[in-house]
ZAFI-220985 format. One record per residue (C-alpha): residue in three letters; x, y, z; residue number from 1. Coordinates in steps of 0.05 Angstrom, whole numbers, padded with zeros to 5 digits. Example, Ala and Ser with C-alpha at 12.3 -4.5 7.8 and 13.67 -1.06 7.14 Angstrom:
2
<pt r="ALA" u="00246" v="-00090" w="00156" k="1"/>
<pt r="SER" u="00273" v="-00021" w="00143" k="2"/>
This chain:
405
<pt r="UNK" u="01309" v="-00989" w="-00209" k="1"/>
<pt r="UNK" u="01246" v="-00986" w="-00164" k="2"/>
<pt r="UNK" u="01287" v="-00951" w="-00109" k="3"/>
<pt r="UNK" u="01316" v="-00902" w="-00159" k="4"/>
<pt r="UNK" u="01248" v="-00889" w="-00190" k="5"/>
<pt r="UNK" u="01218" v="-00875" w="-00122" k="6"/>
<pt r="UNK" u="01276" v="-00829" w="-00103" k="7"/>
<pt r="UNK" u="01271" v="-00790" w="-00168" k="8"/>
<pt r="UNK" u="01196" v="-00783" w="-00159" k="9"/>
<pt r="UNK" u="01207" v="-00754" w="-00089" k="10"/>
<pt r="UNK" u="01261" v="-00707" w="-00116" k="11"/>
<pt r="UNK" u="01212" v="-00683" w="-00169" k="12"/>
<pt r="UNK" u="01158" v="-00671" w="-00116" k="13"/>
<pt r="UNK" u="01189" v="-00605" w="-00093" k="14"/>
<pt r="UNK" u="01172" v="-00567" w="-00157" k="15"/>
<pt r="UNK" u="01096" v="-00579" w="-00159" k="16"/>
<pt r="UNK" u="01092" v="-00575" w="-00083" k="17"/>
<pt r="UNK" u="01127" v="-00507" w="-00083" k="18"/>
<pt r="UNK" u="01080" v="-00480" w="-00136" k="19"/>
<pt r="UNK" u="01014" v="-00513" w="-00116" k="20"/>
<pt r="UNK" u="01013" v="-00519" w="-00041" k="21"/>
<pt r="UNK" u="01007" v="-00445" w="-00025" k="22"/>
<pt r="UNK" u="00959" v="-00428" w="-00082" k="23"/>
<pt r="UNK" u="00896" v="-00429" w="-00038" k="24"/>
<pt r="UNK" u="00928" v="-00374" w="00004" k="25"/>
<pt r="UNK" u="00936" v="-00324" w="-00052" k="26"/>
<pt r="UNK" u="00875" v="-00281" w="-00035" k="27"/>
<pt r="UNK" u="00894" v="-00280" w="00039" k="28"/>
<pt r="UNK" u="00967" v="-00265" w="00023" k="29"/>
<pt r="UNK" u="00945" v="-00206" w="-00020" k="30"/>
<pt r="UNK" u="00907" v="-00178" w="00040" k="31"/>
<pt r="UNK" u="00962" v="-00189" w="00092" k="32"/>
<pt r="UNK" u="01019" v="-00165" w="00048" k="33"/>
<pt r="UNK" u="00978" v="-00104" w="00024" k="34"/>
<pt r="UNK" u="00983" v="-00121" w="-00050" k="35"/>
<pt r="UNK" u="00938" v="-00144" w="-00107" k="36"/>
<pt r="UNK" u="00932" v="-00208" w="-00149" k="37"/>
<pt r="UNK" u="00992" v="-00191" w="-00194" k="38"/>
<pt r="UNK" u="01034" v="-00174" w="-00132" k="39"/>
<pt r="UNK" u="01022" v="-00242" w="-00100" k="40"/>
<pt r="UNK" u="01033" v="-00276" w="-00167" k="41"/>
<pt r="UNK" u="01103" v="-00245" w="-00168" k="42"/>
<pt r="UNK" u="01123" v="-00295" w="-00115" k="43"/>
<pt r="UNK" u="01107" v="-00349" w="-00165" k="44"/>
<pt r="UNK" u="01143" v="-00311" w="-00220" k="45"/>
<pt r="UNK" u="01205" v="-00304" w="-00176" k="46"/>
<pt r="UNK" u="01205" v="-00379" w="-00162" k="47"/>
<pt r="UNK" u="01201" v="-00394" w="-00237" k="48"/>
<pt r="UNK" u="01255" v="-00343" w="-00255" k="49"/>
<pt r="UNK" u="01300" v="-00376" w="-00204" k="50"/>
<pt r="UNK" u="01284" v="-00444" w="-00235" k="51"/>
<pt r="UNK" u="01301" v="-00416" w="-00304" k="52"/>
<pt r="UNK" u="01371" v="-00396" w="-00283" k="53"/>
<pt r="UNK" u="01379" v="-00457" w="-00239" k="54"/>
<pt r="UNK" u="01365" v="-00504" w="-00297" k="55"/>
<pt r="UNK" u="01422" v="-00474" w="-00336" k="56"/>
<pt r="UNK" u="01471" v="-00475" w="-00278" k="57"/>
<pt r="UNK" u="01455" v="-00544" w="-00250" k="58"/>
<pt r="UNK" u="01449" v="-00576" w="-00319" k="59"/>
<pt r="UNK" u="01519" v="-00553" w="-00336" k="60"/>
<pt r="UNK" u="01546" v="-00573" w="-00268" k="61"/>
<pt r="UNK" u="01516" v="-00642" w="-00272" k="62"/>
<pt r="UNK" u="01548" v="-00654" w="-00341" k="63"/>
<pt r="UNK" u="01616" v="-00633" w="-00313" k="64"/>
<pt r="UNK" u="01616" v="-00660" w="-00242" k="65"/>
<pt r="UNK" u="01565" v="-00715" w="-00243" k="66"/>
<pt r="UNK" u="01492" v="-00718" w="-00220" k="67"/>
<pt r="UNK" u="01495" v="-00734" w="-00146" k="68"/>
<pt r="UNK" u="01536" v="-00676" w="-00118" k="69"/>
<pt r="UNK" u="01497" v="-00619" w="-00151" k="70"/>
<pt r="UNK" u="01432" v="-00653" w="-00133" k="71"/>
<pt r="UNK" u="01451" v="-00656" w="-00059" k="72"/>
<pt r="UNK" u="01473" v="-00582" w="-00058" k="73"/>
<pt r="UNK" u="01408" v="-00560" w="-00091" k="74"/>
<pt r="UNK" u="01364" v="-00599" w="-00043" k="75"/>
<pt r="UNK" u="01401" v="-00572" w="00018" k="76"/>
<pt r="UNK" u="01397" v="-00499" w="-00004" k="77"/>
<pt r="UNK" u="01324" v="-00507" w="-00022" k="78"/>
<pt r="UNK" u="01309" v="-00532" w="00048" k="79"/>
<pt r="UNK" u="01341" v="-00471" w="00081" k="80"/>
<pt r="UNK" u="01310" v="-00421" w="00032" k="81"/>
<pt r="UNK" u="01241" v="-00450" w="00042" k="82"/>
<pt r="UNK" u="01246" v="-00445" w="00117" k="83"/>
<pt r="UNK" u="01265" v="-00372" w="00111" k="84"/>
<pt r="UNK" u="01203" v="-00359" w="00068" k="85"/>
<pt r="UNK" u="01161" v="-00377" w="00128" k="86"/>
<pt r="UNK" u="01189" v="-00317" w="00166" k="87"/>
<pt r="UNK" u="01194" v="-00267" w="00108" k="88"/>
<pt r="UNK" u="01174" v="-00198" w="00137" k="89"/>
<pt r="UNK" u="01149" v="-00168" w="00071" k="90"/>
<pt r="UNK" u="01129" v="-00182" w="00000" k="91"/>
<pt r="UNK" u="01198" v="-00161" w="-00025" k="92"/>
<pt r="UNK" u="01233" v="-00210" w="00021" k="93"/>
<pt r="UNK" u="01185" v="-00265" w="00002" k="94"/>
<pt r="UNK" u="01196" v="-00253" w="-00072" k="95"/>
<pt r="UNK" u="01272" v="-00255" w="-00062" k="96"/>
<pt r="UNK" u="01271" v="-00319" w="-00022" k="97"/>
<pt r="UNK" u="01224" v="-00352" w="-00072" k="98"/>
<pt r="UNK" u="01277" v="-00337" w="-00125" k="99"/>
<pt r="UNK" u="01329" v="-00374" w="-00082" k="100"/>
<pt r="UNK" u="01284" v="-00434" w="-00072" k="101"/>
<pt r="UNK" u="01267" v="-00437" w="-00146" k="102"/>
<pt r="UNK" u="01341" v="-00433" w="-00165" k="103"/>
<pt r="UNK" u="01361" v="-00489" w="-00118" k="104"/>
<pt r="UNK" u="01299" v="-00530" w="-00131" k="105"/>
<pt r="UNK" u="01315" v="-00532" w="-00205" k="106"/>
<pt r="UNK" u="01370" v="-00582" w="-00189" k="107"/>
<pt r="UNK" u="01319" v="-00636" w="-00174" k="108"/>
<pt r="UNK" u="01280" v="-00624" w="-00238" k="109"/>
<pt r="UNK" u="01337" v="-00620" w="-00288" k="110"/>
<pt r="UNK" u="01382" v="-00673" w="-00258" k="111"/>
<pt r="UNK" u="01326" v="-00724" w="-00248" k="112"/>
<pt r="UNK" u="01311" v="-00721" w="-00323" k="113"/>
<pt r="UNK" u="01385" v="-00728" w="-00339" k="114"/>
<pt r="UNK" u="01390" v="-00789" w="-00294" k="115"/>
<pt r="UNK" u="01332" v="-00822" w="-00331" k="116"/>
<pt r="UNK" u="01369" v="-00809" w="-00397" k="117"/>
<pt r="UNK" u="01432" v="-00838" w="-00367" k="118"/>
<pt r="UNK" u="01400" v="-00905" w="-00349" k="119"/>
<pt r="UNK" u="01348" v="-00917" w="-00404" k="120"/>
<pt r="UNK" u="01333" v="-00894" w="-00475" k="121"/>
<pt r="UNK" u="01279" v="-00896" w="-00528" k="122"/>
<pt r="UNK" u="01211" v="-00925" w="-00511" k="123"/>
<pt r="UNK" u="01237" v="-00946" w="-00443" k="124"/>
<pt r="UNK" u="01254" v="-00874" w="-00428" k="125"/>
<pt r="UNK" u="01184" v="-00851" w="-00448" k="126"/>
<pt r="UNK" u="01155" v="-00905" w="-00404" k="127"/>
<pt r="UNK" u="01199" v="-00885" w="-00344" k="128"/>
<pt r="UNK" u="01182" v="-00812" w="-00355" k="129"/>
<pt r="UNK" u="01109" v="-00833" w="-00354" k="130"/>
<pt r="UNK" u="01118" v="-00871" w="-00289" k="131"/>
<pt r="UNK" u="01153" v="-00812" w="-00258" k="132"/>
<pt r="UNK" u="01097" v="-00765" w="-00281" k="133"/>
<pt r="UNK" u="01047" v="-00812" w="-00250" k="134"/>
<pt r="UNK" u="01084" v="-00815" w="-00184" k="135"/>
<pt r="UNK" u="01099" v="-00741" w="-00182" k="136"/>
<pt r="UNK" u="01026" v="-00728" w="-00200" k="137"/>
<pt r="UNK" u="01011" v="-00745" w="-00128" k="138"/>
<pt r="UNK" u="01043" v="-00679" w="-00108" k="139"/>
<pt r="UNK" u="00995" v="-00631" w="-00144" k="140"/>
<pt r="UNK" u="00937" v="-00675" w="-00121" k="141"/>
<pt r="UNK" u="00956" v="-00671" w="-00047" k="142"/>
<pt r="UNK" u="00989" v="-00602" w="-00047" k="143"/>
<pt r="UNK" u="00926" v="-00558" w="-00052" k="144"/>
<pt r="UNK" u="00887" v="-00603" w="-00004" k="145"/>
<pt r="UNK" u="00942" v="-00604" w="00048" k="146"/>
<pt r="UNK" u="00957" v="-00530" w="00035" k="147"/>
<pt r="UNK" u="00884" v="-00511" w="00044" k="148"/>
<pt r="UNK" u="00879" v="-00550" w="00109" k="149"/>
<pt r="UNK" u="00944" v="-00521" w="00136" k="150"/>
<pt r="UNK" u="00923" v="-00450" w="00116" k="151"/>
<pt r="UNK" u="00856" v="-00457" w="00151" k="152"/>
<pt r="UNK" u="00888" v="-00485" w="00214" k="153"/>
<pt r="UNK" u="00952" v="-00444" w="00221" k="154"/>
<pt r="UNK" u="00956" v="-00390" w="00167" k="155"/>
<pt r="UNK" u="00993" v="-00385" w="00101" k="156"/>
<pt r="UNK" u="01063" v="-00380" w="00131" k="157"/>
<pt r="UNK" u="01057" v="-00450" w="00160" k="158"/>
<pt r="UNK" u="01055" v="-00477" w="00089" k="159"/>
<pt r="UNK" u="01128" v="-00459" w="00080" k="160"/>
<pt r="UNK" u="01148" v="-00496" w="00144" k="161"/>
<pt r="UNK" u="01115" v="-00558" w="00115" k="162"/>
<pt r="UNK" u="01151" v="-00548" w="00049" k="163"/>
<pt r="UNK" u="01217" v="-00540" w="00086" k="164"/>
<pt r="UNK" u="01205" v="-00608" w="00120" k="165"/>
<pt r="UNK" u="01190" v="-00639" w="00052" k="166"/>
<pt r="UNK" u="01254" v="-00609" w="00023" k="167"/>
<pt r="UNK" u="01294" v="-00641" w="00080" k="168"/>
<pt r="UNK" u="01262" v="-00709" w="00063" k="169"/>
<pt r="UNK" u="01282" v="-00698" w="-00010" k="170"/>
<pt r="UNK" u="01354" v="-00688" w="00013" k="171"/>
<pt r="UNK" u="01352" v="-00754" w="00051" k="172"/>
<pt r="UNK" u="01321" v="-00788" w="-00010" k="173"/>
<pt r="UNK" u="01380" v="-00766" w="-00053" k="174"/>
<pt r="UNK" u="01430" v="-00792" w="-00002" k="175"/>
<pt r="UNK" u="01395" v="-00859" w="00003" k="176"/>
<pt r="UNK" u="01368" v="-00873" w="-00067" k="177"/>
<pt r="UNK" u="01404" v="-00835" w="-00122" k="178"/>
<pt r="UNK" u="01473" v="-00863" w="-00139" k="179"/>
<pt r="UNK" u="01519" v="-00829" w="-00188" k="180"/>
<pt r="UNK" u="01494" v="-00846" w="-00258" k="181"/>
<pt r="UNK" u="01545" v="-00808" w="-00300" k="182"/>
<pt r="UNK" u="01614" v="-00842" w="-00302" k="183"/>
<pt r="UNK" u="01675" v="-00797" w="-00301" k="184"/>
<pt r="UNK" u="01695" v="-00817" w="-00372" k="185"/>
<pt r="UNK" u="01628" v="-00789" w="-00398" k="186"/>
<pt r="UNK" u="01635" v="-00721" w="-00364" k="187"/>
<pt r="UNK" u="01659" v="-00661" w="-00403" k="188"/>
<pt r="UNK" u="01711" v="-00614" w="-00375" k="189"/>
<pt r="UNK" u="01713" v="-00559" w="-00426" k="190"/>
<pt r="UNK" u="01683" v="-00505" w="-00382" k="191"/>
<pt r="UNK" u="01636" v="-00451" w="-00406" k="192"/>
<pt r="UNK" u="01661" v="-00455" w="-00478" k="193"/>
<pt r="UNK" u="01645" v="-00529" w="-00483" k="194"/>
<pt r="UNK" u="01578" v="-00518" w="-00451" k="195"/>
<pt r="UNK" u="01562" v="-00463" w="-00501" k="196"/>
<pt r="UNK" u="01582" v="-00510" w="-00558" k="197"/>
<pt r="UNK" u="01536" v="-00564" w="-00530" k="198"/>
<pt r="UNK" u="01479" v="-00514" w="-00527" k="199"/>
<pt r="UNK" u="01490" v="-00493" w="-00599" k="200"/>
<pt r="UNK" u="01489" v="-00565" w="-00623" k="201"/>
<pt r="UNK" u="01427" v="-00583" w="-00583" k="202"/>
<pt r="UNK" u="01387" v="-00523" w="-00608" k="203"/>
<pt r="UNK" u="01411" v="-00537" w="-00678" k="204"/>
<pt r="UNK" u="01368" v="-00600" w="-00678" k="205"/>
<pt r="UNK" u="01302" v="-00577" w="-00707" k="206"/>
<pt r="UNK" u="01264" v="-00637" w="-00681" k="207"/>
<pt r="UNK" u="01291" v="-00627" w="-00611" k="208"/>
<pt r="UNK" u="01268" v="-00554" w="-00614" k="209"/>
<pt r="UNK" u="01199" v="-00575" w="-00637" k="210"/>
<pt r="UNK" u="01188" v="-00624" w="-00580" k="211"/>
<pt r="UNK" u="01218" v="-00576" w="-00530" k="212"/>
<pt r="UNK" u="01171" v="-00520" w="-00552" k="213"/>
<pt r="UNK" u="01111" v="-00567" w="-00548" k="214"/>
<pt r="UNK" u="01133" v="-00585" w="-00477" k="215"/>
<pt r="UNK" u="01145" v="-00512" w="-00459" k="216"/>
<pt r="UNK" u="01079" v="-00484" w="-00484" k="217"/>
<pt r="UNK" u="01042" v="-00544" w="-00453" k="218"/>
<pt r="UNK" u="01071" v="-00523" w="-00386" k="219"/>
<pt r="UNK" u="01057" v="-00450" w="-00403" k="220"/>
<pt r="UNK" u="00983" v="-00468" w="-00407" k="221"/>
<pt r="UNK" u="00988" v="-00502" w="-00339" k="222"/>
<pt r="UNK" u="01024" v="-00443" w="-00307" k="223"/>
<pt r="UNK" u="00970" v="-00396" w="-00332" k="224"/>
<pt r="UNK" u="00919" v="-00440" w="-00295" k="225"/>
<pt r="UNK" u="00963" v="-00448" w="-00233" k="226"/>
<pt r="UNK" u="00971" v="-00372" w="-00226" k="227"/>
<pt r="UNK" u="00899" v="-00355" w="-00241" k="228"/>
<pt r="UNK" u="00860" v="-00413" w="-00211" k="229"/>
<pt r="UNK" u="00855" v="-00387" w="-00139" k="230"/>
<pt r="UNK" u="00821" v="-00324" w="-00164" k="231"/>
<pt r="UNK" u="00780" v="-00361" w="-00216" k="232"/>
<pt r="UNK" u="00754" v="-00413" w="-00167" k="233"/>
<pt r="UNK" u="00745" v="-00368" w="-00106" k="234"/>
<pt r="UNK" u="00728" v="-00300" w="-00135" k="235"/>
<pt r="UNK" u="00695" v="-00315" w="-00202" k="236"/>
<pt r="UNK" u="00661" v="-00381" w="-00187" k="237"/>
<pt r="UNK" u="00650" v="-00367" w="-00112" k="238"/>
<pt r="UNK" u="00683" v="-00428" w="-00082" k="239"/>
<pt r="UNK" u="00713" v="-00429" w="-00012" k="240"/>
<pt r="UNK" u="00785" v="-00446" w="00003" k="241"/>
<pt r="UNK" u="00770" v="-00519" w="00016" k="242"/>
<pt r="UNK" u="00726" v="-00529" w="-00045" k="243"/>
<pt r="UNK" u="00775" v="-00494" w="-00091" k="244"/>
<pt r="UNK" u="00831" v="-00538" w="-00064" k="245"/>
<pt r="UNK" u="00790" v="-00600" w="-00080" k="246"/>
<pt r="UNK" u="00774" v="-00574" w="-00150" k="247"/>
<pt r="UNK" u="00846" v="-00560" w="-00166" k="248"/>
<pt r="UNK" u="00868" v="-00628" w="-00139" k="249"/>
<pt r="UNK" u="00815" v="-00661" w="-00182" k="250"/>
<pt r="UNK" u="00849" v="-00635" w="-00244" k="251"/>
<pt r="UNK" u="00915" v="-00663" w="-00220" k="252"/>
<pt r="UNK" u="00882" v="-00731" w="-00209" k="253"/>
<pt r="UNK" u="00859" v="-00731" w="-00282" k="254"/>
<pt r="UNK" u="00929" v="-00711" w="-00307" k="255"/>
<pt r="UNK" u="00960" v="-00766" w="-00265" k="256"/>
<pt r="UNK" u="00912" v="-00819" w="-00290" k="257"/>
<pt r="UNK" u="00925" v="-00795" w="-00361" k="258"/>
<pt r="UNK" u="01000" v="-00801" w="-00351" k="259"/>
<pt r="UNK" u="00991" v="-00871" w="-00323" k="260"/>
<pt r="UNK" u="00950" v="-00890" w="-00384" k="261"/>
<pt r="UNK" u="01002" v="-00860" w="-00430" k="262"/>
<pt r="UNK" u="01057" v="-00900" w="-00396" k="263"/>
<pt r="UNK" u="01019" v="-00964" w="-00410" k="264"/>
<pt r="UNK" u="01001" v="-00946" w="-00481" k="265"/>
<pt r="UNK" u="01070" v="-00923" w="-00503" k="266"/>
<pt r="UNK" u="01092" v="-00994" w="-00521" k="267"/>
<pt r="UNK" u="01033" v="-01001" w="-00569" k="268"/>
<pt r="UNK" u="01023" v="-00930" w="-00593" k="269"/>
<pt r="UNK" u="01080" v="-00885" w="-00615" k="270"/>
<pt r="UNK" u="01097" v="-00829" w="-00566" k="271"/>
<pt r="UNK" u="01089" v="-00780" w="-00624" k="272"/>
<pt r="UNK" u="01016" v="-00801" w="-00633" k="273"/>
<pt r="UNK" u="01001" v="-00795" w="-00559" k="274"/>
<pt r="UNK" u="01034" v="-00727" w="-00557" k="275"/>
<pt r="UNK" u="00993" v="-00701" w="-00616" k="276"/>
<pt r="UNK" u="00928" v="-00727" w="-00586" k="277"/>
<pt r="UNK" u="00942" v="-00694" w="-00520" k="278"/>
<pt r="UNK" u="00958" v="-00627" w="-00552" k="279"/>
<pt r="UNK" u="00894" v="-00627" w="-00592" k="280"/>
<pt r="UNK" u="00853" v="-00643" w="-00530" k="281"/>
<pt r="UNK" u="00886" v="-00585" w="-00493" k="282"/>
<pt r="UNK" u="00872" v="-00537" w="-00550" k="283"/>
<pt r="UNK" u="00799" v="-00558" w="-00556" k="284"/>
<pt r="UNK" u="00787" v="-00551" w="-00481" k="285"/>
<pt r="UNK" u="00820" v="-00483" w="-00473" k="286"/>
<pt r="UNK" u="00787" v="-00452" w="-00534" k="287"/>
<pt r="UNK" u="00719" v="-00477" w="-00509" k="288"/>
<pt r="UNK" u="00733" v="-00446" w="-00440" k="289"/>
<pt r="UNK" u="00749" v="-00379" w="-00471" k="290"/>
<pt r="UNK" u="00687" v="-00382" w="-00516" k="291"/>
<pt r="UNK" u="00638" v="-00397" w="-00460" k="292"/>
<pt r="UNK" u="00670" v="-00344" w="-00415" k="293"/>
<pt r="UNK" u="00664" v="-00290" w="-00469" k="294"/>
<pt r="UNK" u="00593" v="-00311" w="-00482" k="295"/>
<pt r="UNK" u="00576" v="-00305" w="-00407" k="296"/>
<pt r="UNK" u="00560" v="-00379" w="-00401" k="297"/>
<pt r="UNK" u="00615" v="-00400" w="-00353" k="298"/>
<pt r="UNK" u="00590" v="-00440" w="-00294" k="299"/>
<pt r="UNK" u="00625" v="-00484" w="-00244" k="300"/>
<pt r="UNK" u="00602" v="-00548" w="-00278" k="301"/>
<pt r="UNK" u="00622" v="-00524" w="-00347" k="302"/>
<pt r="UNK" u="00689" v="-00499" w="-00323" k="303"/>
<pt r="UNK" u="00708" v="-00563" w="-00286" k="304"/>
<pt r="UNK" u="00683" v="-00608" w="-00344" k="305"/>
<pt r="UNK" u="00726" v="-00571" w="-00395" k="306"/>
<pt r="UNK" u="00786" v="-00569" w="-00348" k="307"/>
<pt r="UNK" u="00780" v="-00645" w="-00343" k="308"/>
<pt r="UNK" u="00790" v="-00649" w="-00418" k="309"/>
<pt r="UNK" u="00849" v="-00601" w="-00414" k="310"/>
<pt r="UNK" u="00882" v="-00640" w="-00358" k="311"/>
<pt r="UNK" u="00871" v="-00705" w="-00393" k="312"/>
<pt r="UNK" u="00908" v="-00679" w="-00454" k="313"/>
<pt r="UNK" u="00963" v="-00649" w="-00411" k="314"/>
<pt r="UNK" u="00978" v="-00718" w="-00381" k="315"/>
<pt r="UNK" u="00994" v="-00745" w="-00450" k="316"/>
<pt r="UNK" u="01036" v="-00684" w="-00470" k="317"/>
<pt r="UNK" u="01089" v="-00676" w="-00416" k="318"/>
<pt r="UNK" u="01120" v="-00745" w="-00409" k="319"/>
<pt r="UNK" u="01121" v="-00758" w="-00484" k="320"/>
<pt r="UNK" u="01147" v="-00690" w="-00505" k="321"/>
<pt r="UNK" u="01203" v="-00693" w="-00453" k="322"/>
<pt r="UNK" u="01224" v="-00763" w="-00472" k="323"/>
<pt r="UNK" u="01223" v="-00747" w="-00547" k="324"/>
<pt r="UNK" u="01262" v="-00683" w="-00538" k="325"/>
<pt r="UNK" u="01317" v="-00711" w="-00493" k="326"/>
<pt r="UNK" u="01319" v="-00774" w="-00535" k="327"/>
<pt r="UNK" u="01342" v="-00732" w="-00594" k="328"/>
<pt r="UNK" u="01406" v="-00711" w="-00557" k="329"/>
<pt r="UNK" u="01428" v="-00772" w="-00516" k="330"/>
<pt r="UNK" u="01501" v="-00750" w="-00513" k="331"/>
<pt r="UNK" u="01481" v="-00682" w="-00485" k="332"/>
<pt r="UNK" u="01423" v="-00702" w="-00440" k="333"/>
<pt r="UNK" u="01444" v="-00655" w="-00384" k="334"/>
<pt r="UNK" u="01445" v="-00596" w="-00432" k="335"/>
<pt r="UNK" u="01382" v="-00620" w="-00466" k="336"/>
<pt r="UNK" u="01345" v="-00628" w="-00400" k="337"/>
<pt r="UNK" u="01370" v="-00560" w="-00376" k="338"/>
<pt r="UNK" u="01345" v="-00524" w="-00438" k="339"/>
<pt r="UNK" u="01278" v="-00561" w="-00432" k="340"/>
<pt r="UNK" u="01269" v="-00538" w="-00360" k="341"/>
<pt r="UNK" u="01296" v="-00468" w="-00374" k="342"/>
<pt r="UNK" u="01245" v="-00455" w="-00429" k="343"/>
<pt r="UNK" u="01190" v="-00485" w="-00386" k="344"/>
<pt r="UNK" u="01203" v="-00442" w="-00324" k="345"/>
<pt r="UNK" u="01219" v="-00379" w="-00364" k="346"/>
<pt r="UNK" u="01152" v="-00380" w="-00399" k="347"/>
<pt r="UNK" u="01117" v="-00395" w="-00333" k="348"/>
<pt r="UNK" u="01151" v="-00334" w="-00302" k="349"/>
<pt r="UNK" u="01124" v="-00291" w="-00359" k="350"/>
<pt r="UNK" u="01052" v="-00315" w="-00359" k="351"/>
<pt r="UNK" u="01041" v="-00320" w="-00283" k="352"/>
<pt r="UNK" u="01032" v="-00246" w="-00269" k="353"/>
<pt r="UNK" u="00999" v="-00231" w="-00336" k="354"/>
<pt r="UNK" u="00936" v="-00272" w="-00322" k="355"/>
<pt r="UNK" u="00921" v="-00227" w="-00263" k="356"/>
<pt r="UNK" u="00925" v="-00161" w="-00301" k="357"/>
<pt r="UNK" u="00850" v="-00160" w="-00315" k="358"/>
<pt r="UNK" u="00834" v="-00161" w="-00241" k="359"/>
<pt r="UNK" u="00811" v="-00213" w="-00191" k="360"/>
<pt r="UNK" u="00740" v="-00221" w="-00217" k="361"/>
<pt r="UNK" u="00748" v="-00240" w="-00291" k="362"/>
<pt r="UNK" u="00771" v="-00304" w="-00324" k="363"/>
<pt r="UNK" u="00780" v="-00276" w="-00395" k="364"/>
<pt r="UNK" u="00856" v="-00262" w="-00389" k="365"/>
<pt r="UNK" u="00867" v="-00330" w="-00358" k="366"/>
<pt r="UNK" u="00832" v="-00369" w="-00412" k="367"/>
<pt r="UNK" u="00863" v="-00326" w="-00467" k="368"/>
<pt r="UNK" u="00932" v="-00345" w="-00441" k="369"/>
<pt r="UNK" u="00915" v="-00418" w="-00436" k="370"/>
<pt r="UNK" u="00886" v="-00421" w="-00506" k="371"/>
<pt r="UNK" u="00945" v="-00383" w="-00536" k="372"/>
<pt r="UNK" u="00996" v="-00429" w="-00503" k="373"/>
<pt r="UNK" u="00958" v="-00491" w="-00526" k="374"/>
<pt r="UNK" u="00954" v="-00466" w="-00598" k="375"/>
<pt r="UNK" u="01029" v="-00450" w="-00599" k="376"/>
<pt r="UNK" u="01044" v="-00520" w="-00572" k="377"/>
<pt r="UNK" u="01006" v="-00550" w="-00630" k="378"/>
<pt r="UNK" u="01042" v="-00506" w="-00680" k="379"/>
<pt r="UNK" u="01110" v="-00524" w="-00650" k="380"/>
<pt r="UNK" u="01098" v="-00597" w="-00667" k="381"/>
<pt r="UNK" u="01103" v="-00579" w="-00741" k="382"/>
<pt r="UNK" u="01178" v="-00571" w="-00731" k="383"/>
<pt r="UNK" u="01182" v="-00646" w="-00717" k="384"/>
<pt r="UNK" u="01152" v="-00667" w="-00784" k="385"/>
<pt r="UNK" u="01198" v="-00716" w="-00819" k="386"/>
<pt r="UNK" u="01232" v="-00735" w="-00754" k="387"/>
<pt r="UNK" u="01236" v="-00808" w="-00773" k="388"/>
<pt r="UNK" u="01267" v="-00795" w="-00841" k="389"/>
<pt r="UNK" u="01312" v="-00734" w="-00834" k="390"/>
<pt r="UNK" u="01368" v="-00771" w="-00798" k="391"/>
<pt r="UNK" u="01390" v="-00800" w="-00732" k="392"/>
<pt r="UNK" u="01390" v="-00765" w="-00665" k="393"/>
<pt r="UNK" u="01447" v="-00718" w="-00648" k="394"/>
<pt r="UNK" u="01488" v="-00773" w="-00616" k="395"/>
<pt r="UNK" u="01491" v="-00810" w="-00682" k="396"/>
<pt r="UNK" u="01504" v="-00749" w="-00725" k="397"/>
<pt r="UNK" u="01577" v="-00738" w="-00708" k="398"/>
<pt r="UNK" u="01563" v="-00703" w="-00642" k="399"/>
<pt r="UNK" u="01626" v="-00693" w="-00601" k="400"/>
<pt r="UNK" u="01636" v="-00751" w="-00555" k="401"/>
<pt r="UNK" u="01658" v="-00707" w="-00497" k="402"/>
<pt r="UNK" u="01589" v="-00675" w="-00489" k="403"/>
<pt r="UNK" u="01564" v="-00717" w="-00432" k="404"/>
<pt r="UNK" u="01493" v="-00736" w="-00414" k="405"/>
């Protein structure tokens, strides 16, 4: 289990690395590629759109053909696509190649969650998700710092060469540390029709939908910040590339520590309680950020202090919402994980360019988006009311046994 956990953590690294490592370069990329903030943010949107489709494709493939094969294919394609990003001649080519890397990189995200569901359930699954979140939290801590250093030393294109090397290491990690976790007798072979049936059954579970939407809007809040933070920190607050990288990494440190604390508490405090607490902290922090910005009181200290509260709540939200959602559909964990990731990346693709529409020198659209996503996440949790009394998870409610997970 330790080897598998470490391998899955490395597999999960590629997502946050691919979104966070080149963030400090956004202003420079806008200048070199002759575009504006929203234009550069389209490269992030393309990556997330690719992940949206990739979740659906790789989730279905992993339920039908097993986990290991699709995971290897995705990691290999991501390596090649990322290397090509480093030599993209224009914004259009970069956007297209980011779509390819997002599509292939989705394999690691969706299949790693399905593997967790294959090997453990219940509180143990929530604990393992928490451990993975803690380990993968290293990526968004290091990514902006390494990215900032690489950008200063060799330019923004060199970031993609580093990411290609990491993708190659991920491929090796799959070969060495991720065995097949889905036996042949648990795979479904019904094709697109069976997959569609599994999707209908999964989304028919109101509690699953509630936890999935809480997860999705929680990540929506984060993607607002990811897309807008380079301009917030550098253009609005006046930080340099190095200082903004450190500030962004500091938030990731807080989220990682929060995830680690949640993983230790989940045996004593119900995951539902931890999830609700995290959502309320996110909402309080983002609403306060919007209020002080509108009032003209936003300073670096105030911004970073309130973002610490937001990141602390976020660490409680993601692991627990994912475990609770997929735990509702244990016989369709591949499908459940795919829909979870699809919703997450689709919303991220929508919000990423929107936070830049107000220009590069205002934080109001950014904090509006963050507060809205946090509020919707809190409202989504209302769908889960009565989860303990309304019946068993999907697997125990006459779900078809050939829907694998």
